[in-house]
C-alpha positions in Angstrom: -11.0 -23.4 15.8 -10.4 -23.9 12.1 -7.2 -22.6 10.4 -6.4 -22.7 6.7 -3.0 -23.2 5.2 -3.2 -21.7 1.8 -0.4 -23.1 -0.4 0.2 -24.3 -4.0 3.3 -26.1 -5.4 3.3 -23.4 -8.2 5.2 -21.2 -5.7 8.2 -23.5 -6.2 8.2 -22.7 -9.9 9.0 -19.0 -9.5 12.8 -19.3 -10.3 15.4 -16.8 -9.3 19.2 -16.6 -10.2 21.6 -18.9 -8.4 22.4 -17.5 -4.9 19.3 -15.3 -4.7 18.0 -15.4 -1.1 14.3 -15.6 -2.0 14.5 -19.1 -3.3 12.0 -22.0 -3.6 13.7 -23.9 -0.7 12.0 -21.5 1.7 8.7 -23.1 0.8 10.1 -26.6 0.7 11.6 -26.3 4.1 8.4 -24.9 5.6 6.3 -27.7 4.2 8.9 -30.1 5.3 8.7 -28.9 8.9 4.9 -29.2 8.9 5.2 -32.8 7.5 7.8 -33.7 10.1 5.5 -32.5 12.9 2.5 -34.3 11.4 0.7 -31.0 11.4 -0.6 -31.2 7.9 -3.1 -33.8 9.2 -3.7 -32.0 12.4 -7.3 -31.6 13.5 -8.5 -28.1 12.8 -6.1 -27.4 10.0 -7.5 -27.4 6.4 -5.5 -26.9 3.3 -6.8 -24.6 0.6 -5.6 -24.2 -2.9 -5.4 -20.5 -3.8 -7.2 -19.1 -6.8 -5.6 -16.7 -9.1 -6.3 -13.0 -8.5 -8.2 -11.5 -11.3 -7.1 -8.5 -13.4 -9.8 -6.4 -11.7 -8.6 -7.4 -8.3 -4.9 -6.6 -9.2 -5.7 -3.3 -10.9 -7.3 -2.1 -7.6 -3.7 -1.5 -6.5 -1.5 -2.0 -9.5 -1.3 -0.4 -12.9 -2.6 -2.5 -15.8 0.5 -1.9 -17.9 2.7 -3.2 -15.1 0.7 -6.4 -14.8 0.9 -7.0 -18.5 4.7 -6.4 -18.3 5.0 -9.3 -15.8 2.9 -11.5 -18.0 5.0 -10.7 -21.1 8.3 -11.3 -19.2 7.1 -14.7 -18.1 6.3 -15.5 -21.7 9.8 -14.3 -22.8 11.4 -16.5 -20.1 9.4 -19.5 -21.3 10.6 -18.9 -24.8 14.2 -18.6 -23.6 13.8 -21.8 -21.6 12.7 -23.6 -24.8 15.7 -22.3 -26.7 18.3 -23.0 -24.1 16.8 -26.0 -22.3 17.6 -24.2 -19.0 15.6 -22.1 -16.6 15.9 -18.4 -17.3 15.1 -15.5 -14.9 14.7 -12.0 -16.5 15.1 -8.8 -14.4 11.9 -7.0 -13.5 13.1 -4.5 -10.9 15.6 -4.1 -8.1 16.6 -7.7 -7.1 13.4 -8.9 -8.6 13.2 -11.5 -11.4 10.6 -13.2 -13.6 10.8 -16.8 -14.8 8.4 -18.8 -17.0 6.0 -19.6 -14.2 6.4 -16.4 -12.2 3.2 -14.8 -13.6 1.1 -17.8 -12.6 2.8 -18.0 -9.2 2.3 -14.3 -8.6 -1.3 -14.4 -9.5 -1.9 -17.2 -7.0 0.3 -15.5 -4.3 -2.0 -12.5 -4.6 -5.1 -14.7 -4.7 -4.1 -16.7 -1.6 -5.3 -14.2 0.9 -8.4 -13.6 -1.2 -9.1 -17.3 -1.0 -8.6 -17.2 2.8 -10.9 -14.1 3.2 -13.7 -15.7 1.2 -13.5 -18.8 3.5 -13.5 -16.6 6.6 -16.5 -14.5 5.4 -18.4 -17.7 4.6 -17.8 -19.0 8.1 -15.8 -21.9 6.9 -12.6 -21.0 8.7 -11.5 -18.7 11.6 -8.1 -17.6 10.3 -5.4 -18.5 7.8 -1.7 -18.6 7.0 -0.8 -18.0 3.3 2.5 -19.6 2.6 3.3 -17.8 -0.7 6.0 -16.5 -3.0 6.9 -14.2 -4.6 6.4 -12.0 -1.6 4.7 -8.6 -1.9 5.1 -5.7 0.5 7.8 -3.9 -1.6 5.9 -3.9 -4.8 4.4 -0.5 -5.8 1.6 0.2 -8.2 3.8 0.5 -11.3 6.7 -1.8 -10.5 8.2 -4.9 -8.8 10.8 -4.2 -6.2 12.8 -5.9 -3.5 12.0 -9.6 -4.5 8.2 -8.6 -4.7 6.0 -8.9 -7.8 2.4 -8.1 -6.8 1.6 -6.6 -3.4 -0.3 -9.6 -2.0 -1.5 -8.0 1.3 -2.5 -4.7 -0.5 -4.6 -6.7 -3.0 -6.3 -8.4 0.0 -7.0 -5.2 1.8 -8.6 -3.6 -1.2 -10.6 -6.8 -1.9 -12.0 -6.7 1.7 -13.0 -3.0 1.3 -14.4 -3.3 -2.3 -15.9 -6.8 -2.4 -17.1 -7.2 1.2 -17.7 -3.6 2.0 -15.5 -3.6 5.1 -14.8 -0.1 6.4 -11.6 -0.7 8.4 -8.7 -3.0 7.7 -5.5 -3.1 9.7 -2.2 -4.3 8.2 0.6 -5.3 10.6 4.1 -5.7 9.1 6.9 -7.0 11.2 9.3 -7.9 8.4 12.7 -6.4 9.1 12.3 -4.2 6.0 9.7 -1.5 5.7 6.8 -2.3 3.4 7.2 0.8 1.2 4.7 -0.5 -1.4 2.0 -1.2 1.1 2.4 2.2 2.8 2.4 4.0 -0.5 -0.8 2.3 -1.7 -2.8 3.4 1.4 -1.0 6.5 2.5 -4.0 8.7 2.1 -6.7 6.1 2.8 -8.3 6.4 6.2 -9.9 2.9 5.9 -6.5 1.1 6.2 -4.3 1.3 9.2 -0.8 0.3 8.2 1.5 -0.5 11.2 5.1 -1.4 10.5 8.0 -2.1 12.9 11.3 -2.4 11.1 15.0 -1.8 11.1 16.1 1.7 10.1 18.1 2.9 8.4 17.9 -0.1 6.1 16.5 -1.2 2.7 14.4 0.3 1.2 15.1 3.6 3.0 11.5 4.4 3.8 9.4 4.1 7.0 10.7 7.0 9.2 8.6 7.6 12.3 7.5 10.9 10.9 5.7 9.3 8.0 2.2 9.4 9.3 0.0 9.4 6.2 -1.4 12.4 4.3 -4.8 14.0 3.6 -7.7 12.0 5.0 -5.2 9.2 5.8 -3.1 11.3 8.2 -2.6 9.2 11.3 -3.4 5.8 9.7 0.3 5.1 9.0 2.3 4.1 12.0 6.0 3.5 11.5 8.2 2.2 14.3 11.8 2.7 13.0 14.2 0.8 15.2 18.0 0.7 15.1 20.0 -2.5 14.4 20.4 -4.5 17.6 16.8 -4.1 18.7 15.3 -7.2 20.2 12.3 -8.5 22.1 12.9 -6.1 25.0 11.7 -3.2 22.8 9.4 -5.1 20.4 7.2 -6.4 23.2 6.4 -3.0 24.8 5.9 -1.5 21.3 3.3 -4.2 20.5 1.7 -3.9 23.9 1.7 -0.1 24.4 1.7 1.2 20.8 0.2 -1.5 18.5 -2.5 -2.7 20.8 -4.0 0.8 21.7 -3.7 1.9 18.1 -5.6 -1.1 16.9 -8.2 -0.7 19.7 -8.7 3.0 18.6 -9.0 2.1 14.9 -11.3 -0.9 15.7 -10.5 -3.0 12.5 -12.9 -5.5 11.0 -10.0 -7.6 9.6 -6.3 -7.9 10.4 -3.8 -8.8 7.8 -0.2 -9.6 8.8 2.9 -9.2 6.5 4.7 -12.1 8.2 8.4 -11.7 7.5 10.8 -13.5 9.9 14.0 -11.7 8.8 14.2 -9.7 12.1 15.4 -13.0 13.6 18.8 -12.7 15.1 20.1 -15.6 13.0 19.3 -13.7 9.8 22.1 -11.2 10.5 24.7 -13.9 10.0 23.4 -14.6 6.5 21.0 -12.5 4.4 21.1 -9.1 6.0 24.8 -9.0 6.6 24.3 -6.2 9.2 25.8 -6.8 12.6 24.4 -7.1 15.1 21.2 -7.0 13.0 17.8 -7.4 14.7 17.6 -9.7 17.7 14.2 -11.4 17.8 14.0 -15.2 18.3 11.3 -17.5 17.1 9.9 -17.6 20.7 9.9 -13.7 20.5 7.9 -13.8 17.3 5.5 -16.1 19.0 4.9 -13.6 21.8 4.2 -10.9 19.3 1.8 -13.2 17.4 0.0 -13.9 20.7 -0.7 -10.1 21.0 -2.0 -10.0 17.4 -4.2 -13.0 17.8 -5.7 -11.6 21.0 -6.4 -8.3 19.2 -8.1 -10.1 16.4 -10.3 -12.1 18.8 -11.2 -8.9 20.7 -11.7 -6.5 17.9 -12.8 -8.4 14.7 -14.2 -11.8 15.7 -10.8 -13.5 15.1 -10.6 -12.5 11.4 -6.8 -12.8 10.9 -4.8 -13.6 7.8 -1.0 -14.0 7.9 0.8 -13.7 4.6 4.4 -14.8 4.0 6.9 -12.0 3.3 10.6 -12.3 4.2 12.8 -14.7 6.2 15.7 -16.3 4.3 17.5 -18.6 6.7 15.7 -21.8 5.8 15.3 -23.0 9.4 14.2 -19.5 10.6 11.4 -19.2 8.0 10.3 -22.8 8.5 10.1 -22.5 12.3 8.3 -19.2 12.0 5.7 -20.7 9.7 5.2 -23.7 11.9 5.0 -21.6 15.1 2.5 -19.2 13.5 0.2 -22.0 12.3 0.4 -23.7 15.7 -0.7 -20.4 17.4 -3.5 -19.8 14.9 -4.8 -23.3 15.8 -4.7 -22.3 19.5 -1.4 -23.7 20.5 1.3 -21.9 22.5 4.5 -23.7 21.8 7.2 -22.2 19.5 9.1 -24.4 17.1 12.6 -23.0 17.9 15.9 -24.6 16.9 18.1 -21.6 17.5 17.1 -20.2 20.9 17.6 -16.8 22.2 19.7 -14.1 20.6 23.2 -13.5 22.0 23.5 -10.7 24.5 24.8 -7.3 23.4 26.5 -4.6 25.4 23.8 -1.9 25.1 20.0 -1.5 24.9 17.5 1.2 24.1 15.9 3.3 26.8 12.5 1.6 26.5 10.6 4.1 28.6 11.7 7.0 26.6 11.0 5.3 23.3 7.5 4.3 24.2 6.7 7.7 25.7 7.8 9.5 22.6 5.9 7.1 20.3 2.7 7.5 22.3 3.1 11.2 22.0 3.7 11.1 18.2 0.7 8.9 17.6 -1.6 10.6 20.1 -1.9 7.6 22.3 -0.8 9.3 25.6 -3.5 8.6 28.1 -5.5 6.3 25.8 -7.5 3.7 27.6 -8.3 0.5 25.8 -11.9 -0.7 25.7 -11.2 -3.9 27.7 -9.0 -2.2 30.2 -10.5 -2.4 33.7 -11.8 1.0 34.9 -10.7 2.1 38.4 -13.3 1.6 41.2 -13.7 5.3 42.2 -15.9 4.6 45.2 -13.3 2.2 46.6 -10.5 4.7 45.9 -12.4 7.5 47.7 -12.7 5.2 50.8 -9.0 4.5 50.9 -6.6 6.5 53.0 -4.2 8.8 51.1 -0.7 7.7 51.9 0.6 5.3 54.6 -1.0 5.4 58.1 1.7 6.5 60.6 1.1 5.7 64.2 3.2 7.9 66.6 3.9 7.2 70.2 4.8 9.9 72.7 8.4 8.7 72.9 8.8 9.0 69.1 7.4 12.5 68.9 9.9 15.2 68.4 10.4 17.6 71.3 8.5 20.8 71.0 10.4 23.7 69.7 11.0 26.7 71.9 9.8 29.6 69.8 11.7 32.0 72.0 15.0 30.4 71.2 14.7 29.0 67.7 15.9 32.1 66.0 18.4 33.5 68.6 21.9 33.9 67.6 24.5 31.7 69.2 26.7 33.4 71.7 
């Protein structure tokens, strides 16, 4: 098993205003964890430097004028830096900023999964983790949004379709926020199955369960909108009973993961500010990753690329990165400093939720290809119901048909 870590120090040069949660320390802490574990020299792990995405690759999902706007803002920020001798961040969109090196960082963030895919298709690696920033799943064709500049996963999906001629690509997004940009880019495209499980209602306000795609793409958007307080007890059956059969039915040739760790229970205390927030632990994320990895092994020869999205508590994101890389390499242990989420006083009715989701997404009765079929001959030979042996003493006394219906005197 060979896994690539795709990373470049340029990602530290995307500067944001003081106090912004999407800060360079997220990358520094993640690399620090890997160094502390001695995993950067681990057998089977190779480090790849990402190439920059080309204009042609970016314009497959973004408008050219928007890409040029990002480049121009970076140049303006560089000029401001020279004038003030400080680092300047200029607004691009909602909570999204551009600094002098942002354009270069964003090009390589978008190019990272392309670098990984090239290596996979050449047979050089089995899978990859792209540790990148700025993140991408909120960025739409014409604008940056929600910390995101270019939609890294969307660029990769289109590259797989256009450059390698793949016919089916699946995107799994378990960031706490719905990936509005990714959904919008493939909403009518039957070649891309977008599966998102996220907190709702919450930023950015999209991702209702009824959003299923349109036109030829109807049915290839699956949104699992969960209320705050949801934890592993609902995520696990959703992955096992909704995600897995949906993937099996779609039969992807490549799986991309928008790996955001901000559904971790610790995030509610900091970044999200919503109590109780979501309630996954790092060990919970590991169990979800295990399902994804098995699907990739079964359906698409292990072709799996995980791309960093959210996660803003520094230890949460670093432990999530380390755990994911360990699993891609075949390990099972989670790197978990915080443990399980605190208990809450209520929980969802899992059976009802799963039943309704299977109905909405036409999965009721679906049998996965690797699911064992019943042995019909054996079942035909079995006795229906329990065998009851009666003794004469246990038999009820016969009823006197002449008296059973007589009125009492």
